[in-house]
C-alpha positions in Angstrom: 0.2 0.3 0.1 1.2 3.4 -1.1 -0.1 7.3 -0.6 -0.5 9.4 -3.6 -0.6 12.7 -3.4 -2.7 15.5 -5.7 -1.4 18.8 -5.6 -2.9 21.8 -7.4 -2.7 25.6 -8.2 -4.1 27.7 -10.7 -5.4 24.7 -12.6 -2.2 22.9 -12.7 -1.7 19.7 -11.3 0.8 17.3 -10.0 0.0 13.5 -8.7 2.7 11.8 -7.3 3.3 8.9 -4.4 4.0 10.5 -0.9 7.7 9.1 -0.8 8.6 11.1 -3.7 10.0 13.9 -1.6 11.5 15.9 -4.6 8.2 16.2 -6.7 6.7 17.5 -2.9 9.4 20.2 -2.4 9.1 21.4 -6.2 5.0 21.5 -5.8 5.6 23.5 -2.3 8.4 25.9 -4.4 5.5 26.5 -7.1 3.1 27.4 -4.5 0.8 24.2 -5.2 -1.4 23.2 -2.2 -1.9 19.6 -1.5 -5.7 19.0 -2.1 -6.7 15.5 -2.1 -4.6 12.3 -1.5 -5.7 8.3 -2.1 -4.0 5.0 -0.5 -3.9 2.0 -2.8 -1.4 -0.7 -4.3 0.4 -0.2 -7.4 -0.3 2.7 -9.5 -2.9 2.0 -11.8 -5.6 2.2 -8.6 -4.6 5.4 -7.6 -4.5 6.4 -11.1 -8.1 5.3 -11.5 -9.0 6.9 -8.3 -7.9 10.3 -9.2 -9.6 10.0 -12.8 -12.6 9.4 -10.9 -12.0 12.7 -8.5 -11.2 14.9 -11.3 -14.0 13.7 -13.6 -11.8 12.6 -16.3 -13.4 9.5 -17.5 -12.2 5.8 -17.4 -8.6 5.6 -16.7 -6.8 3.8 -19.3 -3.7 1.8 -17.6 -0.7 1.1 -19.8 -0.7 -2.6 -20.7 2.2 -5.0 -21.7 3.1 -5.6 -25.3 1.1 -9.1 -25.0 -1.9 -7.1 -23.5 -2.6 -7.7 -20.0 -1.8 -4.9 -17.1 2.0 -4.9 -15.7 1.7 -7.5 -12.7 2.4 -5.0 -9.9 -0.4 -2.7 -11.3 -2.8 -5.6 -11.9 -4.5 -5.5 -8.5 -8.2 -4.8 -9.6 -9.7 -6.2 -6.2 -8.4 -3.3 -4.2 -10.6 -0.3 -3.8 -8.5 2.9 -3.0 -9.5 4.9 -0.2 -9.3 8.4 -1.1 -9.1 11.0 1.7 -9.9 14.9 1.2 
């Protein structure tokens, strides 16, 4: 499980895992504000939650050349827990 953060300012967004200290520092330096966060496993579940939160429609995950999602992103049974 990891937590991802959405930072926003004047229509700009930045979405990254909470362990990404450099991205957080850059967002703060640009005057962005933490507006939303989600906990989930892999990268597709938090991206799905982000798309739903922002009203972007259905998230289409990156797939391997042979079709299925990458193994570490295939946890379709996990429902992300949004906060904020």
